[in-house]
N, C-alpha and C positions, 0 to 999 in steps of 0.2 A: 298345566293346561292353560290354553289361551281362553279369553272370554268367548270367542266364537265356538270353540270346542265345548265349553261349559254350556252355552246356550243350545247347541246341537244335542248334547246329552240330556238336558232338561226337556227339550222338545220330544225326544225319543221316549223318555220316561212318561211324559204326559200322554203321548199317543197310546202307549201300552196301557196306561191307566184307563183311558177312555174305552179302549177295546175290552178291557176286563170288566168294567162296569156294564157295558152293553151286554156282554155274555151273562153276567150275573142277573141283569134285568130280564133277559130271555128265559133263564132258568127259573126265576121266580114266577114269571108269567105262566110257564108250563105247569108248575106245581101248585099254583094258587087255587084252582078249583078243588084239589084234593085236600088242601089244608083245612082243618077244622076252624070255624069262626069262634072267636072268644065270646063268652056269655055277655049279654047286654047288662050294663051297669045302670043303676038308678041315678037320679040326679045327685049332684054333689051337695053336701051339707056343709055349711060354714060353721066353724066353731069359734065362738067369741073369745077374745083375749082377756076378758074380764074374769076375775076369780069366781069359782063356783061358790054357791051358798054353802056354808059349813054345816047347816042343818041337814043337808043331803047325806052326810056321813055319820050322823048320830046313830047309835045302836048297830054299827057295822063292825065286823071283825077285820083285823089286819090280815090281809090275804097272805097265807103262808105262815103266819105267826099264831093263829088261833085267836080265841076270844080274850079280851083283856082281863076278865075276872076268873079265868081258869088257868091251871098250870099245864104245861106240855107234858106228855107222858114220859 
């Protein structure tokens, strides 16, 4: 293929892509009122990168492993 033929093929593909996107936008616009809206979320909470205080975990069980002072059945 020559450069001119390649450019023509690319232009044709681009035009088809533009038409497809326009059709998709029209379809979405028609369906938008019927689509349920997502639930509103609260404000974002930032989580610090600093380590947690180890006293938060005293007297806690290892999740899924049970208590430290008891045997598994």
